[in-house]
C-alpha positions, 0 to 999 in steps of 0.5 A: 474273350470271357468277356464276349458270349459267343454268339450273342452280341456284347454284354455291357452299359450301352450308349446311356449307361443301362445294360441292353438285353441281347437282341439283333441279327446275330440272336436271330441267326444264333450264331456260334463260336470255337476256337481250336489251338493249332493242333486242332482241338476245341479251346473255346466253346460257345453255348450257341455251338451247344446249341447248334451242333448238340455237344456241351462243352464238356463234350467238346472242349479239348477234342480233336474238331474234325474226329468230333464234327467232320466226316471221315470223307472230308477230313483231309479237306477239312485239315488242308483248311485248317492249315490255310487259316493258321497260316494267316489266311482267313476263309468262309463258306458252307460245310456240313457238319455231324451233329451229336444226334447223327444228323448233318447240318449244312453249316456256314462259317467264317474262319480267322486266324488268331494269335495269342501274346506268346504268338501261339496260333488259333483258328475262331471259327464262327458258325451259324445254320446255313438254310437260315442265313440263306433265308435271311440273306434272301429277305434282306435283299428281298426288303431292299429290293422293295424298298428302292423300287418299290412303285409306292412310297416307303418311309421308316419312323424311329418311336419319336416320329423322326424319319430314318428312311425314305425310298425314292417314291416317297421323295417324289410325293414329299417334293424332297430328297431323303437328306432334307427329310431324314430326321424330320417330323411327318409335320415338317415333311408332307405336304398336307394342311393337317398332318396331325391325324396322321401323326395320332395314327402313328402314335396310336400304332406305336401305342398298341401294335395293331396296324393301320390299314388304308388310311385315306388322304387327299392332297396335292404333290409336287411330283404332278405336272399340275400343282392343283391336281389332287391325289388320293393317298391311301397309307397304312401303318405297322409297328416295327419290333425285334424278336425280343418285342423292343420297339424300333419304330413305325414303317409307312406305305403310301400308295396313289390311290388316285385312279381308283378314287377317280373311278369310284368318284366317276361312278357315284357321279354317274350313279347320281345323275342317273338319279337325277334324271330320274328325280327330274322324271318325277319333279319336272312337270308335276303340273302343266303349269309353264313357269313352274315346270321352268322353275323345276327345271332349273332348281334340278340343274343347280342341285348336281350340275351347275351352279347357276341355271337359267330357263329362257323360251322363244318369245314365239311358243306363246303364239305359234303352234310350231315355233321357229326362229327366224333365220335373220341377222335380227335379235331374237325374242326370249322370255325368261322363265326361271333362274336358280342359283346353289348357293348364293352368287351375284352372278344372277344379278346378270340375268334378265327380269323373269316374265319379261320379253327381251331380244337377244341379239344374234350373236349371243350364245344363247341365240347361237344355240337355240339357232342351231338347235346344237349345245353351246360349251365354253369351258374357259370364260373369256372377256368375248364370251361374256359379252356374249351371254346376255343382253345386260351392258355390265358384263363384269358382273359375271367375272366378277362373281366368279363364273368362269365356264358355260353350257347352253343346250337346247329344250327340243320337243317334237322336233322344235326347239322351244328354248334353251337351258343356260348353265353356269359354274362359279363355285365350282372350280371344275369347268364343264366337259363334254360328260357334263354336256351329254347329260345337260342335253339328256336332262333338257330333252326330258324337260322339254317334253314338258315345257311343251306339254305346259306350254300347250296347255297354257295356249288351251287355258287362254283359249277357254279362259277368253271363250269363258270370259267372252260368255258371262256378263261383263258386269252385273246388271241392275235390277229393280229390289237387287243389289248384285255383285258376281265373281268368276276365278279359273282354275290355277291348273290349267287343264281345269278351266271351262265348266262354270257360268252365271247369269242375271236375266229380266223376267216379266214385271219387276222379276229377275232370274239368277243362274249359276251352273257348271259343266262336268269337264274342262278346257275350250269344250266345256267352255262351249258347252256352257256357252250353249247352256247359257244362250238356251237359258236365256232363251228359255227366260223369255217365256218366263216358266217355272224354274222346274220348267226351265230346268227341264227344257236344258235337261233335254238340249244337255242330253244332246251335248256329246253327253255332256252333264251340267250342273245348275240352280235357276231361282227367280226372284220377285222384290216386290212380293218378296217372293221367290222360286227355285230348282236344282239340277244336282247343285250345291245348295244355295245359302240365305243370309237373313237381315237378322244376320243368321244363315241357312241353306235353301235346300229342296230336294235337287233333281239330277245333273242336266244331260240324263234326259227325261227328267222332270224338276221341281219347282219351290217357293219361299218367301224372303224378308226385305234385307235378305241376301242370297248366295248361289255359287260353284263347287269350286267354292267349298270342296276340297280333296281332304274336307268333308263337303259338311265341314266346308258348307258350315265354314261358308255359313260361319263366314257369311254369319260373322260378316253379314253386314259386310258390302256384297262386293267386300262379302264375295272378296272374303269368300274368296280369300278364305276358302279358295286355296292356291293352287285351286284345280276349279273354277269358281263362280259367285252371285250374291243378291240382296233384297232391298227394302225399297225396290227399284223400280227403274 
């Protein structure tokens, strides 16, 4: 018995030959030991007994235990229990012990009989504080219960990161029973592609003692009926150590956080789609150009919804105010306007050429969409649905590209179906679902208004442009002593066409009137006003009036044209005499290019625009040498939203100086190429004339 330090466990070499420090549950409980002889006297007394009851060994040894530790009320009961132990019976239970300080401590005992080599009987009593023992027992029971019945995975690994314990939930997550897990490392057990990050986290916890909480991992699990279903796991790591700080290993808890992850992902998707709709409101319809609007819609769709998006409109919308799909078994004419893919995919090769009219058969999915005015959702494409996706005979293009899900939604505006937005998923493995359908419908409904506006503006543009061109000279007439080149370019913006014009009018003798004008406003109304002013100019020119008088007559007419205003320059030229007369009404000054290549502005004091009424315009006379050129132009050639007009006029002069000897037609093309920007919001009219050295008198 002297080899034991009672209550602390054995002291001596451990399994590797080193002397181990006392540790474990006995130290936590503070187990006391005492031995009584057959008369009940204390013969052995451990240090833990002294700490537990307060009596030193000197105070306890040789004393009757019943006298020292037991209240007289319990004496007879204790003596009876003592006799039973001496007779060879063990006993365990709780009993109140009187401590040295007078307090009573509820103590848990384990009493067993002993016998020495002389066959003398003894009683060994092992005791600990009952309250502390009950707390420990409760904790162990709770720990065991939690470990085996917790709804989350629990594991304990040793300091070398080998599994020691695995609960049933973690067995399912790993897809391996505990017997195949214990003794293995995480890299041999956890079903994720890269376990190095997980093991690094465990090593960090072992080294620092700081827990790592809620570490997220995405992976599949054999416990899910769908082996491809991705789960979100939240793992936490804790270092385990005993009361003396000896590291026992690392504990791991793993919670299936998939529902919260999916909810967060869904909330993020909803927020993203609301942001997409808001962005669509700003991006789609940024211009009134139909093709651009269609491309904006397709680009938005592949940003958030699909891998491939196509916008097809009914061909009839270009000719009918209220388009309707004929209810026949025949094919329907569509015009593809835009196709977008992100990331790139061979699936776009199955799309019909953009801008070309194409007939889709009645059984095509996109035809079904526009005829019914309802979405068409095909979550999983089959050989039959591939056949119904387009006109191309090689439907295998889509299959080989990996297209697997299709959605088409109608473009509806003001009660009319204008076309459809068709969507494909190729790289995204998720099939289209009802949420995607509802989002696509809302996106298409918003875009359809812009498409409808764009097609109405295109219709107005085409009408205005047709009217404009019908009113302008089809070719510059031949005039004695003059070379003439003209150009008209409509605005790229559909809403800005209609107001610019030029004209070349014969006068008495060899005279010629050159006219350039710009009606304020746009569209068919401006074109019609221009036609009236042009007709009036021709009538006044026949009277051979001075330019100022012609403008005064036009001013009176414009005053009665619904408050329309216009700028105009009227110049008469008599090449034989080398003289010109000019009057301007609010218009930019003409440019003269002299025979030596120098240039300058013909800048008489301009009058106000036509339409003010009651204005008298002044005629100015100038002399031009043979070989001189005169350029008349409208403001669409030189005005921009950002550059000062003086800088732009100087750029015009510089261009004409550098290219003063170009042919007239080439010069007009050069000016349009150098000065007119893509996307210009204004018409341009040019009239360039040269005074030949030998007048052509016809």
